N, C-alpha and C positions, 0 to 999 in steps of 0.2 A: 510263688515259690517260698517266700518269707512266712506267709500265712501257714502253708501246709508244714513248714518246719517248725512253726509255733505250736501247731496241733500235735505233732508227733512227740515234741519235747515236754508238752503240758501232760501226756498221757504217762510219761516216764516209765514206758514199758519197752523193754529191749526186745521181747518176744515180737511185738508189732513191728519194729525196725526190721528184724532178721526176716520175718514173713514178706514184708513189702521188698526187701532187697532181693529175695528169691524170685519173686514176680516180676520185678523191674529187670533183674539181671537175665532172665530168660527173654523177656521182650526185647532188651537191648541187643542181645547177641543175635535174635532173629533179624532185626532191622540192620545191624551191621552186615550181616550175610546179604540181605535184599538190596543194600545199597552197593556192595561190592559186585553183586552179580550184575546189576544195571550198569556199572562202570566198566565191566570187563570187555564187553563188545567195542568199546572206545579205546582201549589201550593200545598203543603203538610202540613198536620197537625202538624209535628215535627217543621218545620221552624217557623209556627205561634206561637207554644208554647214556643220557645226559649225566655229567658228573663234574664236580668241581673240587677235586680233592687236593689239597696242598701237597706239593713235592711231586705230584704224578704229572707227566707231560709237560714238564717245566714250569707249572704253576707254583707261585710264590706262596708263603704261608700267609693266610688271611684270618686274624683272628676273629672277625666279624662272623665269619662262617661257623665258628664253634661257640659263639656266645649262647644261643638257644639250645643247641643239641644236649649238652649235658643235663641240664635241669629238666627239660621236657621229658627226655627219655627216662629219667629217674622217676619222675612223678608218674609216667605212664605205667610203670610197674610197682608203683608204690601202694600196697594196699594194708601197711600195717595198723593203720588206725581203725580200719573196719575189723581186721582180725582181732584186735584187742577188745573192741566192743562186743564181739560175739565170743570171745574166750570164756567169759563168766558163765555163759549158759551151756557152751559144748562141754567144758570141763567138769560141770557138775554131772553131766551124763556119761562121760568117758574120762575118769580121772587119769587113765594112763597116758592121755594126750595122743594116742595113736591115730585115732581118726582126724583129730584136729591138725596134726602135722601133715598127714596125707592129703587131707583135703585142701590144706595151704598149698601144697606143691601141685596139686592137680589144678588148682585154679590159676597158678602162675603159668603152667604149661598151656593151658587154655587160652590165657591171655597172649602169650607169645604167638599162637597160631593165628588169632583173631586179628592181631596187630599186623602179622606178616601178610596176611590176605589184604586187608586194608590199604596198607602201604602200596603193595604191588597194584591194587586196582586204582587208586587215586592217583598215584605217580605215573602210572601209565597212561591214564586218560587225560589228565590235565597237564598242560605245559609247564615247564619249570618257570617261565617268567609269570605266568598266572599265579602260581603257588607262592613265589617269593615276594610278590607284591600285595599279598592278601594279610591283613591285620587280623581277621577273624578265623573262624575255622575253615577247613578245606571244603565244606558244603557248598558255600557260594560258588566258587570257580567249577566244582563239579557240577552243580546244577546248570551253569551256563553251558557246559559240554554236554551234559547227558539229556537234561530236560527238566521240567517242572515237577515231576515226580519226586525227584531228589529233595525239592523244598518241603513236600508234604512229610516223606519219611524221616527226612533230617531233622525236621522240626521236632517231630515226636520223640526221636532219638535224643535231641539235645535236651529236651525238657525232662525226660525220665533219667537219663544216664547221668547228667550233670546234677539234676535234682537229688538223685540218690547219693551221689558224692557229697553234695552240700549238706544233706541230712546227716551222713556219718561225720563229717568234720563240725558240723554243728553241735552234734551230740557229744563228741569229745571235748569241745570247748566248754559246753554247757555243764558236763561233769567236773571238768578241771576248775571252772570258776566256784562251783558250789564247794568242791574239797578246800578251797581256800578260805571259805567263810568263817568256819570257827576260829582260825588263827587271826583273822582280821577283826572279827568281833572283840576278842580277847584283848587286842591290842589298842583299841580306841579308849580315849580318856573316859572317866566316869561320868563326865558332865554330857557325855553323848549316849547316854543308856538307851535312849530312844532308838538309836541307829542300830545298837545291838539287838534290841527286841525285834525291830523289823527284819534285820539280816538273818536272824535266826529262825523267824517264822517261816511256815511252808511257803506262803505266797512270796514273801521277801526273798527267800532262797531262790525261788523260780525266777522272779525278775532280775535279780542280780546276776543269775546264770545266764540269762537272755542277753544280757547288755553287750558282751563281745560278738555275739553272733548279730545283733542288730546293727553294731558298729561296721561290721564287714559288709553287709548288704546296703547300708547306707553309703559306704565307700565306693561300692560298685556302681550304685546309682549315679553317684557323683561324677564318676569318670564318664559314664556314658552321656550324661547331660553336658559334660565339658567336651564331648567328642576327642576323648584321650583313651577310649577302650582298646585294648588289645588281649586277644586270647593267648599267643604264645609268649609275649613279652613278660607278664607277670609270673607265668609258668616258669619260664627260663631262669628268672632271677630268684624267685623263692624256691624253685626246686633246687637250684645249686647251693643256696644258703641253708636250707632245712633238711632236704632229703639225705645229704651225705650224714647229717648228724642222727637223724632219726631213722634212717634206713640202714646205715652202716656202722656207725660208731657206738651209739647207745646199745643197739641190740647185741654187739659183741661184748660190750662191757657187762650188760646184764646177764649175758649166757655165763660168762666167767665167773661173775659174782654168784650166780644162782647154782652153778655146779659147785662152788666151795660151801655156800651157806644159803639154802633155799628155804622157803617156807613150807613147802610141801615136797615129797618125793614123787617124781613123774616116772611112769613105768616104762615109757619108750622114749629114747633119746639117740641122737646121731653124734657119737663121740668125736667124729673129725671136725663138727662145727665149733666145739668148745676148745679144741686143741690150742695151745698158746701160739704155735706158729700160724695156724689159720686166723686166729683172732688178731694177731699183730699185723697180718698181711692185709686183712680187710681194713683195719684202721689206718693203717699208712696209705692204702689206696685212696680212700676218701679224704684223708688230710691233704695228700698231694694234690688232688683235685681242687679243694679249696685254695690251696696256695697258688696253683697254676692260674686259676681265675682272678685271684688278687693281685698276682704279679705280672701276668702276661696277657690273658685272654680279654678280660674286661677292661674297658678304657675310662668309664666314668667314675670319677673320685669316689662317690658315695658306694658305688657297687665293689670298688676294690677295698675300701675300708671295712665295709660289711663282710666280706670274704675273710679278710685277715683277722678280724675281730672274733668271727667264728671258729676260725682255725686255731687262734690262740685259746678259746675257752674251751675247745675240743681237747688240746694238749693238756690244759689245767685239769680238766675232768679225768682225762686218762691217766694222768700222773697221780 
């Protein structure tokens, strides 16, 4: 997967990434529906009725039940990075942004439908005990319940869907690192002119942009070799830390700022989205989520500190 990512980054062609995303997207949707259809015959009412909701039927509040939910759910519907990567191409063809906005809404609606089908099929086919004890994806317990066909289809789905997500995030990191290069090169001492020359060359810019991507892949390999890998754990933590800022707070600030003074005039807008009341409500909702995780839900000190620091930074930026 890392080598494939390197090839796509080396091409520096967004058109290739968009084209591959379309092919992988269609394939992934087909695989999700096939996996769900295989699981549906094994759905039982007892599994679907199982619940452990705090304050219902006398159950006490258990913060551990909420540790993973918020961040994982946010990341499940978090497509802002890929939308940003595609915007440069789409807006050149449709400067009004009408098709871009409608396409994003349609994509979100499709994601909601697919996730609903998948959750119904998996939660109904696999017992709650098997799901709660799984550190990886739901494919392993689902295969134990349905059969080896889940392993085949699930492996293809995991490589394609997670691989495409990896490419989009890698492309975002790659572009961000290269954007920082001119500032970094201008700040180094004159005695290090050789570094400036390497950093500003085509090859140098490419390899410096690859560094954060390589670091993440090496970190993932290290976790697997140390037998400390977890699928939901990092998603829950990073989703709670990053998604409220990138999916809720920053977009609202950018919309408000763009409505006041933008670089170009957009022909199609939803006025309600940029209304001060809506922007403030979205900002406060995600800020409250960060504060709740930092003060109540999370128990590890580093998690609480991280949530409170991000919340303070969000307030500072918003102010």
